[in-house]
C-alpha positions as CSV (number, residue, x, y, z in Angstrom):
1,M,0.0,0.0,0.0
2,P,1.3,3.5,-0.8
3,D,3.1,4.9,2.2
4,I,1.1,8.1,2.2
5,L,-2.1,6.2,2.7
6,V,-0.6,4.3,5.6
7,R,0.6,7.6,7.2
8,L,-2.7,9.4,6.7
9,G,-4.6,6.4,8.1
10,A,-2.3,6.4,11.2
11,A,-2.7,10.2,11.6
12,I,-6.5,9.9,11.4
13,E,-6.5,7.1,13.9
14,A,-4.3,9.1,16.3
15,R,-6.4,12.2,16.0
16,K,-9.9,10.9,16.1
17,G,-9.9,10.8,19.9
18,A,-8.1,14.2,20.3
19,D,-9.7,17.4,21.5
20,P,-12.1,18.6,18.8
21,A,-10.9,22.2,19.5
22,S,-7.4,21.3,18.4
23,S,-8.0,18.7,15.6
24,Y,-10.1,18.9,12.5
25,V,-10.3,15.1,12.4
26,A,-11.4,15.0,16.0
27,K,-14.0,17.6,15.3
28,L,-15.5,15.5,12.4
29,F,-15.6,12.4,14.6
30,A,-17.2,14.4,17.5
31,K,-19.9,15.6,15.1
32,G,-20.6,12.0,14.1
33,E,-21.5,9.9,11.1
34,D,-23.8,12.4,9.4
35,A,-21.2,15.2,9.5
36,I,-18.5,12.8,8.0
37,L,-20.8,11.7,5.2
38,K,-22.0,15.2,4.5
39,K,-18.4,16.3,4.1
40,I,-17.8,13.5,1.6
41,G,-20.8,14.8,-0.4
42,E,-19.4,18.3,-0.3
43,E,-15.9,17.2,-1.4
44,A,-17.4,15.0,-4.2
45,A,-19.3,18.0,-5.5
46,E,-16.3,20.2,-5.4
47,T,-14.3,17.5,-7.2
48,L,-16.9,17.3,-9.9
49,L,-17.0,21.1,-10.4
50,A,-13.2,21.2,-10.6
51,A,-13.2,18.5,-13.2
52,K,-15.9,20.3,-15.2
53,D,-13.7,23.4,-15.3
54,G,-10.8,21.2,-16.5
55,D,-8.0,23.0,-14.7
56,K,-5.7,20.2,-13.5
57,L,-4.4,21.7,-10.2
58,P,-7.9,22.2,-8.7
59,I,-8.8,18.7,-9.9
60,V,-5.9,17.2,-8.0
61,R,-6.4,19.3,-4.9
62,E,-10.2,18.6,-4.7
63,T,-9.5,14.9,-5.3
64,A,-7.0,14.9,-2.4
65,D,-9.7,16.5,-0.2
66,L,-12.2,13.8,-1.3
67,W,-9.8,11.0,-0.7
68,F,-8.8,12.3,2.7
69,H,-12.4,12.5,3.8
70,C,-13.0,9.0,2.5
71,L,-10.2,7.9,4.7
72,V,-11.9,9.5,7.7
73,M,-15.2,7.7,6.7
74,L,-13.4,4.4,6.4
75,S,-11.8,4.9,9.9
76,H,-15.3,5.7,11.3
77,Y,-16.5,2.3,10.1
78,G,-13.3,0.5,11.3
79,L,-11.9,0.1,7.8
80,S,-8.8,1.4,6.1
81,A,-7.4,2.2,2.7
82,A,-6.0,-1.4,2.7
83,D,-9.5,-2.7,2.6
84,V,-10.4,-0.6,-0.5
85,L,-7.1,-1.5,-2.2
86,G,-7.8,-5.2,-1.5
87,E,-11.1,-4.9,-3.2
88,L,-9.6,-3.1,-6.2
89,E,-7.0,-5.9,-6.4
90,R,-9.8,-8.5,-6.3
91,R,-11.4,-6.8,-9.2
92,E,-8.2,-6.4,-11.2
93,G,-8.4,-8.1,-14.6
94,L,-12.2,-8.2,-14.6
95,S,-14.3,-6.0,-16.8
96,G,-16.7,-3.7,-15.0
97,L,-19.6,-5.7,-16.5
98,Q,-18.2,-9.0,-15.2
99,E,-17.5,-7.6,-11.8
100,K,-21.0,-6.1,-11.5
101,A,-22.6,-9.4,-12.7
102,M,-20.8,-11.3,-9.9
103,R,-22.2,-9.1,-7.2
104,P,-25.1,-10.6,-5.1
105,P,-28.4,-8.9,-5.7
106,S,-29.0,-6.0,-3.2
């Protein structure tokens, strides 16, 4: 797993129990699940708008914000980037249509 994802995951874990007045991550965790999920929606929208504008630097920056907040969400649910990367590895070599067809009905 890329080192930066490991380091970010560790930083999130270390900060989630910190004083919300001194840590953005702790503040998100203190606000709870709805605040974390709302933040992901906001960051996803900002990423889409940046992509629509087509300027590469804002796309990269907004995607970094989105990924960071996804790492916060994963931590909230007791998951990590390694879980997502494992799923991507499982799907490697499959077409999107094949992978979707193999999923159990929801």
